[in-house]
N, C-alpha and C positions, 0 to 999 in steps of 0.2 A: 425571643425570634427562634427560641424551640415551640411556640407553640404556633409562631407564621409559617416555620418549615413543617410542621405535622400537615397543616392544613394545604401546602401545595402537593403533599404527597400523599392526597387523601383520593382514591379514581372514584368513589361512589357506595351506595349499599342497596342492597337487596332484602326482600321482606320475606318471609317464611308465613302461610298459613299455616297454623297451627289448629289439627280438625280431632287431634286423637285424645283417647281419656286417658286418667293416670299422669297427668305432669300437673306440678305447680307452678302455675304461673304468676309473676308478681303483677301487684296493682297498684295503681295511682287513682289520684280524684276521679278520673273518667275511665274505672273500671280496668277490665285485665289489660295491662300491655302487650303488642306487638314484637316479636322475633325481627330483629335486621340483622345483617350481616354489613360488614362495613369492610370494604378490599382497600388495597393501597398498591401504590406504584412501584416501590423502593424492592422488590420481594419479599417483604414480611407476611405471614398467614393472616389470610381474612380472620376476622374475628366478630365473633355474632353477640349480640347487647340485646335487653329489653328495653322499648321507649315507649310512650306515650303514643296512643294508637288516635287519638282525636286533635292531638297541638302538631301544627308543621312548625312550631316555633320552643324552643328549647325555654325561651324566656317564661314563656305563658305554660309552660308544664316541664318542672326541672327532673321529674324524676327519669332515674338512668339506673341502667344492671348489667353489668357485665355477664352473658350466660354463664359464664362458669365462676363467677362470684358468692361465697357464699355471707350473708349480710349477719354482723352482729345483733345479740337479743337486742341492745340498744339501738341500733341504727332502723332495727324492724318495729320498734316502738315509737321512734320518730319519724317515720314514716305512715304510721298509721294514726298516730296523730295530727298530722298537715291533711292527712285524708278525713277525717273527724271533721279538724275545723273548718274544710273546705266546702262542707253539707249547708245546705239552706237550713233554716228551725222548722220545726213542724207549722208557725204557721203559713210559711210560706210555700209548702210541700201539697198543704188539704187546700180544699173549695170551703166557702165561710159557712155555716153551718143552716144560715137563714137564705142566703144564695141556694145553696144546694136546696133545700125544702121549692124555694120558687122555682125555681129550674125543672124539678121533678114532676110538678104539679102547672108546668111551664105558665105560668104569671108573666102578663104582659106588661107590668109596671112591677118594677123594684128599684129603690133607691141603690147606690152606691160608690164605693171611691175607690178609686186605685191609689196609692201611693208609691210616688216613683224614688222616693228618699230611704225607702223601706223596703222596699219589693214586695208589698201586702198589697190583699183586696180583702175590703169588708164594704159592711154595709151602713155605715153611717162615718159619721166625722167624731174624733174624739179628740180631745187633749195635746195628746203627742205627734197628732199630724200637722198641728198649726204651723204655718209656717213653710211648708215641707212643700216640694213639687208632687199636685195630685191630680188627675184627672178623672173629674166628676160625670155621672149617667144616670138615667132615670128609667130605662128601657131593658129588658132582658133579650132583645136581638142585639144591642149593642156590645154586652158581654157576649154574645155570640163569634166576635170578631176580636179577637183580645191581640190578634197582630198589627190592628190599626190602635190600638191603645198602649200596647206595651214601644216604648221604646228601642231599637236594635241596641244590644251589648255589644261593647264598643270593640272588643279585638277580633275583627273580622279573621283573622289568620286561624282561630280557634272554632267561631260560630259561622262568621259568614253570611249573617241573616239577610238575606237580598228575596225580596216578596214580589213573588207574580203581581203584575200588571192586572186589574178586573178586564180587561179582554181575554190575557189567558187563562185566566182563572176559567173565567164565563165559557172557554173555548174547549178546558179539557174536563170540565164539569157537564157539560152540554154532550160532549160526546164519551163520556162513561152512560149520561142515559140513553143515549141513541145506540149503545151496543148492549143494552141492558144489563148492565150487571146490577147487583142487587147490595154487596158491602163494598169499601175502598179501603185501603191500607193507605193513610197517607203517613211516608217516612219524612219526614222534615218537609213536610207542604202545610201549614196552618192555613194559609188563606183557602187552598180546596177544601181541608175538612173545617173552615167556617162557614163558608160559603154549602155544604151539605148541611151542615146541621142547623143552618139560618133556615134553608126549607120546609115547609110546613110537610105533616105526613100527608096529607089531602093532597102536595102538590105531588109528592116523590115518595117513591116506597125505598130510597136510597141510603144506609146507615155507614158510617165511617168510624175508623180510629186510629188516632193522632197518636205517632209515636215520635218524641222529639227530645236532642238531649237538652233543650231549653226547660228548667223542672218550673217556671214560671206559667205554662200554661195548665198546670194541674190546678191552678188555682180560678180558671175559667171555664173546667172542663170537669162536669161527674166522671167519676172514676171509670166507668165502664168507658168512656170517651178518651181517655189518656194513658199511655203510657210513658213515663222519663225512660229515653231509653237511647244508648248511643250506638249508631248504626257500623262503625269503624269496627265492632268487635263483638257486635251482637248482645250485647251487655244490658239487661233492664236492672235499673235501680230499685229504692224503694224497697227491698229485702222480701223481693219475688213476688211482691203485690201485683205489679205490672206483668210480667208474665205469665202470671196465672190468668191475667184480664186479657192477652195476645192470644192466649192459647183458645180461652172460652170464644173469642172471634172466630177464629179457623177454622172451628167445631161443625161440619157439615157445611161445610162452604164449596161447594160444588165447581167445578172449573170455569160454567160460563155464568156463578153469581159471583165472584170476585175479582176485583183486579187492586194491583199496588202501584201506589205514584211514588216516585224516589226523587228526591232534589238535592242529592248532596252538594256539599262544598268544593269547589272545582277544583281546588290543590289535593282533593283526595287521592290516595292510589286506590284504581280501577281496581285491581286484582284483589285489595280487600275488601273491597262494597260487592265485586263478584262473588266475592267466598260468602257473603252476608245474605245475597241474594236464593244464593245455593241452600244454604241452612232455613231461610225461611220457605223457598219451596218445600223442601225435604219434609220440612215440618207441617206445613199445609197437605203435602199429599199422605202425611202419617193421619193427619186430624178430621179429614173429607172421606169421601166416597170414592176418590180418585184411581182406577185399577193401575192404571199405567207408572210403574214406577219410577218413570223420568218425565213424564209430565210435567210443563213448569204452569206456575200461576200467570195469569195473563198481567203484563208487568209494563208501566209507564217509567223507563227512565232519564231523565233530564240532564244533558252534558252537554257541554261546545262541541261542535262539530269536529276540530282539528283532535279531536280525542275515541277518532272513528273506530280507529287502529285497534290501540290498545283495549277498545270496550269488546270487538269483536273477537279479537284473544281472548278476554275472562268470558266472555258470555256470547258465544257464536251465533243462537238466535236472533239475538239483537239488532233490527234494522233501523238505519236511521230515517226517519221521516223529515221534509222539508218543510213543517211549521216551524217559524221563528218565534223563541218564546221569550217574550219580551220581561223585564223588572220595574219595577216603583224607584227602587231608592238603590240601582246601580248608574253609574255616570256613564258604561255606554251600553250596557245588553239593554237596552231600549229602540222602541220603534223609530224608525227615523223620523216622523213627525214628531215625536216627545222630544226631538234635538238629540238623539242617540247616534250610533255609528253611522254613515250615509249607506251600506250596505244592509242595514237593521243589524239586531241582534246576534253574537254567532250561534246562542243557546240552540239545542235540538232538541226533538222526542225522538228516543229508541225505543223500540218496541218488539215485543215476540207476536204482538197482536198481528194477522194480516196486512197487508198495508193499503189495500182495497178497499179496506173496512173501516178507517180513520179518512173519514170524508173532511178538508181542509177548507175553508171560507173564501167563496168566488169571490167575494167581494172585497178581498183582501189580494186578488188576480190568482189564488191557486187554481188548477185546473186536475184533471183526471187524464193521464198518460196510458193511453192501452196497450201499447207495448210493453211498459213498464208494470201495467197493472199498480200500479199509485198516485196516488193525487201529486202533483211537482208546483214551484213556487213560480213565479210569472215569469225570471228570467232565464229559466232551468229547460232549455230546448234540448229534444231526441235528437242524439247523434246517432244516424244509420250505422256509421262505422264502428265504433263500440256497439252498436245496439240496447244505450242507455242513455237515461236524464243523467249528465255528467255532473252539472255545477254544483257545487257544497259551499261556496261564501258569501253566494249573494248576487256572483257576477255570471255571464254566460260565458263558460268556458266553449274553446276553439279546440278543432282537433288538427294533431302535429302527425305526418304523416312517418315520419323518422321514429318518433316513438311511438306510433298505433296506439295513441290517447290521445284524449284529450286532455289540455293542460288551461292552466289559467290566462287570463290576457294577459298579453304583456311580456311573455317570454316567450323566449325564441331559442330553437335548438344550438346547442351547442356540441360539435364535434368530437373537440377534446373531452367532454366531459360524458358525450353521446347519453344526455337526455338535456331536454328544456330547462334554461336559468333565466335568469332576472338580467338584463343589459347590465354588464361593468362587471359581471360575479369572478369570484376567484376559481378558477379554472383547477381541476382534479382535487375539487373540497370534498375531504370524507364523508359520504351518508351512509352511517352504517345503520342497519334495519336489524342485523343479528346480534350475533355474541359480540360483548364486547372485548373478549380477547382473543376469538380467532376468526368473530367476523363472520361467521356459518348461521345461518337461521335453523329454525326448528330446537335449540338451547338457548338458555341464559348462561352468563358468566360463570355462577355458581355452580352450575350441573357441567363447564365445561371441561371434556377430557384432559385440555392442555394445561390444566392449574395443577401445580406441582404439588399439593398436598389436601387431601379434602378433608377439610375441618369438622366436617358432621354429614350425618346422613341422615333422610327424612323420610322413613318410610311409614309409608299411612296417616301421613302431616304430625309425624311426634319425632321431631329431631333429636337424634342419638348425641352419646355425650362426644367431643372431638377428640381426637384421636391422639395431641399434645396439647394440651392445656398453655393457652399463650399468656393466662395470670396471672402467676406466682411466677416472678422474676429475684432473682437474687439480687437483695440491696448489697451495692455497693462501700465498702466500708470509709468513711469520712475521713477527710484527713484533716489533722489536727489543726488550728489556726497558726501552730506555730514555724510547722511544715509548709504552709502555703505560703505564708510571709517571707523562709528563708527561699521558695522556689521562685517568689515575684521578684526577691532580691536578685 
């Protein structure tokens, strides 16, 4: 009963972005953990804690530590043992020597075998893989597309390995070529990287580097083409070798030459992903010839349209395009012709590239809107009263004179709620767009002036110690069995 009561009293959590130096941050198998703050309804002070950056499910990664907690040496060693045991072996991290030589010399023919049971890539059959689940091939071009060979990891809450369709992959790569970029930084986009690597030098001058949390891609790529990486904490695994390769890729990459494509898990915290992009932009400015210290690397951020408000709050320069990004192995995020949603995939491209420069395919119904100076979908019509193409979700929006805005079709204006709502809705339903405590815009609850006590101040991204430690509570003396029995009697 106590656990159930605690769950009902929770109000939620907020995350802090730690950017300062000189602070020891605990780690889990997925790298440095993130600092969160737990809020409660019953008047208790909020409490800070560290948890995994990549896993949205505590069952997938159980590492947890209160911010004011000091771990014993025994517990520290136990944590380190778990982290070490979770790491793949050397064979699963390194590309086979023979395959590496074939890739470097660009051999067309090479016999290879991938064992799904052992998660290893080898050049020939060996007795240890007899009876295992294997995939075999005879050409180097097949190895350039590991996302087709590898089976998606099972825990979608951790990895969310949904892969772009051929149509979406081709559109993005062709757009990059038309915009005349030379380098492509691929964050969690193995199919974009694979298509670029499959293209011969005679056909394209594009180069790409894949950053992905799935270490298996390291067996299919030369070390100069892959970094084992966690995008939620900007952490490079593999003893900093990946980070060195990443910095080398950014060297002398002028703003007209490099673009970043990022396809994060859709349950990921946008403000955390935004902080990662800010770090990469800053590193790029340091490594390139960009003179403007606020200049941003050209970026395409793939996310659902209904997260537009959160994305623009974290990354104001990112604007949403109408292009519907579909996936091969997602039941809903597919083209409607491929039995997906009737309105098409809800996933869009958010970018800081001028929208007029990104030409969407006319064969799919996209057209250019002169007043908006961007390409729009077939159902998106320009509203002269809003002076914008307002559709977001694949339907044609309608203008409401009372709201002075375009709304979803089927919604009607409710004069009690003073906004458009679906028919049969509950009136006066609270819609909070600001602070969860006072309801005001412009700040979050962790910064609300109405909070009774401030548990932590975060100057320059570094959290200070809480004013009063909520972690150490006095233990109540146990009642003896005899007294307990007497009381019950």
